[in-house]
Every structure is written in C-alpha cells, then in structure tokens.
N, C-alpha and C positions, 0 to 999 in steps of 0.2 A: 504493500500500500504506500504509494508516494504521497507525502504531505507537501503542500505548496507553502513556501515561506516567502512572502513578498516583503522586501525592504526598500524604502525610498530615502535617498539622500536629498535634503532640502537646504539649499544654500544660495546666497548671493553675497558678494563682497561689498565692502565700502569702497567704491571706486574713487581714485584720486582725481582732483581737478588738474588742469594744466598749470604746472608750477615751474617757474624758471629760476635761474640763479639770482635774479634780481628781486624775487619775491621774498619778503621778510616775515610775513605774518604766519601764525601757527594754524591757519585754516587750510587743511590739506585735502579735504574730501569734498567731492562735487555733490552738493546738496540737491541740486535740480536733477542731475542725472540719476542719482541713487533713488530719489523719490519717484521719478517717472518710471524707471525700470521696475522698481518694486511694485508699484501700482499696476503696471502693465502685466507683469507676470502673475500678480495676484488675480487679476481679472481673467486672464487667459488660462491659467493653470491652477493655482492654489485653491481659489474659491470654488470653481466648478468641480474640480476633482475631489476636494474634500466632501462636497455635497453628494457627489456620485458614490463615494466609498461609504459614507454614512447611510445612504439609501440601500446599498447592497448589504451592509451589515444587518440592517433592520429587516430587509426583505428575506434574508436567509437565516433569520432567528439567531444571529450571533455565530453562525458557522463560518462566515467569511472573516478573515483576520489579516492584518497588515502590521508593519513596523516602520517607524520613522526615526531618523535623527535629524534635528533641525539645528543648524549652527547658531551659536550665540550672536554672531554679527547679523544674521538675518532676523533673529527674534528681536534684536534692538531696532532693526528697520521696520518690522511689523508694528512695534509699539509706537514708532514715530509717524509712519506713513499710512498704515492700514491695519489698525488694531482688530478689525473684524475678522482678519485671517486667524489671529490667535484664538478668537472665540470659536471658530469652526474646528480648530485642532483640539480645543478643550472639550467640545462636544464629542469628538471622536474618542478622546481619552476616557470619557465617562461611559462609553459603551462596554468597556472591559475587553474589547476585541482588538485593541490597538496598543502596541508596545513602543516605548520610546527608548532609544539607545543613547549611550554616552559617546562623546568624542571630544576633540579639542575645541574649546569655545570659539577660537578664532580661525578654525579650519587651517591650522598652521602645519609647518614641517618641523615643529619643535622637537619631536622625537629624535630627529637626526642630529640636532645641535645642542639641546639643553634638556636633560632629563628633569631638572628642577622646574623649568618653565612648562614642560610637557605635563607634569603632574599638577601644577597649579591651574593650568587651563582645563584639565579634566575635572578637577574639583569645582571650578567655577561653572562649567557647563552642567555638571550634575546638580548643583545647587539650584540653578535656574530651571532645569527640567522638573525637579521635585516641586519647586514653588508653583510653576505654571500648570503642570499636568498631574501632580500628585503621585508620581512614580519615582522610585529609586532604581535607576538602570542596573540591570544584571549583565548586559552584553555591551561590549565596547567595539567601536569601529574607528580605526585611525583615518586621518585625512586621506582621501582618495584610495582607501583600502591599503595604504602602505603598511607592509608587514615583513617581518623575518623572525627567526627564532628568538633573537634578542628582545624584540618587542613583546613577544609572548611571556618571556621571563620577567620583563619589567612590569607588565600588567598583572601577572600572578603575584609578584612581590607586593603590590598595592593591597591585595586582599579584598578587593571590592567587586570583582567581576567573575563570572562563571564561564564566559565564552568571548571569543573574538570572531568577527566576520571579516573575510578577506577574499581575494580573487582565487578562483579555481584554475590557476594557470596550468597548462598542459605539462610544462617542463618540471613542475614540482609534483605533479600527480603520477606521471609515468603511465603505467597500464591501468591505473585506478580511475574512477570518475568522481565528480564533485558531489554526488548525490548521497553521501553518507556523512556521519559525524566523525571528525578526526580529532587528533590531539597533537600538540607540539612535543618534540623531544624535550626531556629534562623538565617537564611540567606535569604536575599531578592533578591540578585543580582547574585547568583551563581547557575548554574544548574549542574546536574550530568548525565554523560553518563556512563552506566555500561556495562562491558564486558559480552557478551554472551559466557560463558566459554565452554559450550558444543560444540558449532559449531566452536569456535576458536581452541579448543584443537583437534578437529577432523582433522584439517589441521596441526597444529603445532606439535602434539605429536603422533596421531594415524595413520597418513596418510600412513606410510610404514609398519605398524604392520600387518604382515600376519595372526596373530591370531585373529585380530579384525573381528567381524562378518560382518562388512560393507566393508571390504577390497575386491577388490580395490575401492578406492573412485574416482569416475569420476565427472567431472564438472557438468554433467547433473543431477546426483544424488544429489549433494550438492545444486544445484539450486532448485530442487524439495523440499528439506528440508526447504529452505528459503521460498518458496511459501506457505508452510503450515502455516506460521505466518500471512498470509493475514487475517485481521480482529482481530488479537491478538497481535498487536505490530506496532509501528511506525518506529523504527530504530533498526537494528540488528548490534550490535557492535562487529566486528571481530578484536580483539586486540591480537598481538603476536610479538615475537622477529623477526626482519627482517632476522636473520640468519636461520630461518626456511627454507628459500629457498636456496638450494644448500649446506648448511652446516649441519644443524640438519637433514634435509631431503635431501639426496644427489640427484644429477641430475638424476642418474639411477633409482630413485624411481618413476620418472614421475612427480615430483612436478612442474617443469617448464611447462610441457605440460598441466597439470591441470590448472595452473594459466593463461596460454594463452587462454584457452577455457572458463574459468569461467565468465569473463565479458559478453561475448556474450550470454552465457546460461542464466545469470541473466536478461540481457536486452531484451531477446527474449520474456519475459512476459511484456506486456505494463504497468502493474501496478507497476513494480519494477524500482528502480533507485539507483544510488550511490550518496552519499553525504559526504562531509568532516564534521568533528565535528562541526565547526562553522555554517555550513549550516543546520545541523540537529537541533541545539538548536534554530536557527532562524525560522525553518519551523514548529516545533511541540511544542505543549503546555506542560507544566509541568503536569504530571499525578498524582503525589503524593509526599509526603515527605518521605525520607528514613533516619532513625535514625541509626547512626553508633557510639555508645558511645565507643566501643573498637576498637583498631587498626586492620585493615585488610590489606592484600596485595594480589598479584596474584601468590605468590610462593607456590609450593608444595600442597599436599592434604589439609593441615590445613588452608592455606590462611591467615596466621598470620605472626608474626615476628620471628618464631622459626628458620628460615633459617639463620638468622643473630644474634639472641640473644637467641639461644637455649641451650647454655652451658656457663660455667664460663669463659672459654677462650675468647669467643666472647664478653661477657659483660665486662671483664677486659680490653681487647684491645680497645673497643669503648670508655670506660670511660677514659682511659689514653690519647687517641687521643684528645678528646674535653677538657680535663683538662688543656691542655697547650695552648688553643686558645688565651687567653689574652696575654700570654708571646710571642707567635709567632707574633702576630699583633703589639705588642709594639716595636719589633725590627725594623720594617719598612723595613725589608729585603725581597724583592720580591721573591728571589730564595727560601728562607726558607718557605715563605707563599705558593708558588706553590707546593713545596715538601709536606708540611703538608696537603694541600688540596687533593693532589693525594692519600695520605694515607687514606683519608676519603672514597674513592670509595668502595661501598658496597661489591664488589667482594672479597676484601681482607678478609672480615669477613665471607663471604659465603664459602670460602675455608677452614675455621676452623670448619665448620658444621660437626657434628658427626651423623647426621640422615641418615645413610646408610641403609635404609630399602626400603620402596616403592619408594622413590625419589632418591635413591642412584646414578643411572646413570646420573641424571640431575646434581647432585652436583659434579660429577667427570668430567663433560664436560669442556674442556679448563682449568682444574685445573692443575697447574704446580707442585704441591706437591705430595709426596708419601702418606702423611697422614695429617689430620687436625692439629696434634700436630707440625709437621714440619712447617706448615704455620704459626701457632701462634708464635713459637720460632723465625722464620725468621722475621716476622713482628715486634716483640718486640725488636729485635736487631736493626732494622732500626729506630724504634721510639726512642730507647735509644740514638742513635747517633744524631738524630735530636734534641732531648732535650739538649744534650751537646752543639750543635751549637747555640741553642737559648740562653743558659746561657752565652756562650762566647760573643755573640753579645750584650747581655744585659749588661755585665760587661764593654765591650768596650764603650758602649753608656754612661754609668755612669762615665767613666774615662775622657770623653771628656769635 
C-alpha cells in the first residue's frame, strides 16, 4: 500500500532595491517590488490553492493530508502585505490534516558556514511556527533540501526532530528507490524521507509541457502511476514548490482542476492513503541506511550546490556575508542583525548563477536582475554599507 506524502515549500525572499556605491542609507529592500510580488503570488497561488486543499480535506473527511514549510521571511511579508494568507494557513492547520515542518527562518545556507547561526535560525522558525499554527515541528527540511551525513548528525544532536526530508537522488540510492523510509549512517534517532523526483517533477515542471509524451497529465493517469508502486514502496514523497500551483503552472494549464481531482482518484483505490511526514515515519519501518558523504540538494539537473556556489561571484559573496557574523552579533543591534540575516537568503546567490543552459528558465524565474553580474554588484554594494554600519556601531559601543 503506497501512502502519498505531499510536501510544499512556501517561500519568497526580501528582494533588494537597486543600490549603488553612492547610496548611504540603511534601506536595502524594495518595498514596492516585494509587496507587489507577494500580493500577486498570493492571488494566483497561495489563496486559491489553500482554499482548494481545505475543500479537499473536508470533502474526503480528513483522509487527504499535506505538509508545508513556510519560510520566516515570507511569513513576515504575509503579515505586512496580505495577512489573509496567514488566516487560510491557520484554517488548514486547524483541520488536523496539515503538518508544518521546520527549516531555517531565512531560507539560508547557514548550515554550510555557521552551525551557530544555523541553529539559531531553526529555533526562530520553530518558535514562529508554534505561535502561528500551534504545532511543534517533528520533521526538518534544510534550505533547498541541502543535505549530507553531517547535517543528519547535526540535526540529531539538537534532539528536536525525528526525521529529515531531502532529495531522492539516483546517485545516492543506487539500485534502491525513494519510496521507503531510510536512515542516515551513524544516527539512531533520525529517519529520512526522500523525494520521488520523477513523479514530483511530472507535476511541478512537466505538467504544461506540450512536448512531453505524457501531456496532458490527468489525475486518473497520475493515480495509475502511483498504483504501480503497490508492493514496491511504502510512501511516495511528492515534494515541490507551492508556487507550482497557479504561478509556475498557470491556472489555464488545468493545474487546479488536476489537483481537485487527484485526491479522489488516489483514494478510489482502497489500498492507497495520504499521510503527513510524521505519520509516515511512525507507520513504516526503516528499510535501509543511505550514505550521503557529499552534499546534495533538489536544485537543477546536478542536484548539488552549483546553483549557489557554482562560480567565484557566489563563493565570494557567501564568504563575505558569514565573515562578519561575529561583528554583527556583537553590536547587539537588532535592525543590523535582521538586515544581515535577510542577506543570507539563498535566492540572492541563486540570482548570481551563470548556469544558463538546461536550467536557464528556472534561474530566470522571479529574478529581478538583467544578469548575474548585476546581482553580484548590487548585493556587494548593500553588504558594503552594512559592514560600515557594523563598524560604526562597534566604535560607538567602545566609546561608551
């Protein structure tokens, strides 16, 4: 009996305004662009999809279940620009059929650079999740599903989580498939849920592709694909960006119609059900150990770090951001700390990516810059000003 585990990543960054070396003010973020994009995506994706999921949960008497993680930076934007979105997520939480996962508050790459900052961001995200949705997360997802054995050991040492979700990359699975519960080596209390990237990407990326041999994708056809895993899997993990619905795949592609019919098609087979990540790890045994000595992610064809660390600009920018961590925190200035943490959001480095080949369209989506070089220059101008503010605050503290 394959259980379906839907997980949606919900995220938008605080985008930077055009900032030159001649700008002196501490206002780094584009209020107009951030508010307009947040409202646009809310109207195209978050609000209609939340209503659709709520309707499906009620229609199927709680048998339909999903999971979310919503970044702290987007929750802040919801509160500023469209608080009605938070209300709809609260309504979903109250059904008891929706699980909220933990992640880094700022959708950052902090795990790679600062374990202290990584831990602080997780705590901050968990606190907000508990406050808004009344749930203490049991499952962790790192930014962009970035993962290796070391991350599993770090998460287990925190003593807060029972599982991690990450990419079911072929090169780590070998002859195995992603449709079972796994465990990292050297960990006793952490389980792994691995994304079934083929079925996930059929919805997230290929759904509206008229050149795809399976186009058009109907709910009945997708349910048939799921049923083929009977006897060869316990849980089919469908992980994707929430913006798949209505934004990446526009309403006129039929994506909402597909999603409104899918739960019924899945549940029409008595052997099938839906589970949240926590339910899945409680229901099924660990099948095997998965060794991931090198860092993986769910990004691009390579499923590695090259989307954020593939060129010298990205490496330089990331290094410079984390280089000033101690200085920022010693100032005790909460505004400085907030600005610095917003600069850690992975999107800023994604915009600097020069991999405009097979994944080019993905890297251009929501990108406010004409080129990766413009992104780098703008980012470094902002970071340079933030450094000056830190130094000025440090001098003032010493003078007291």
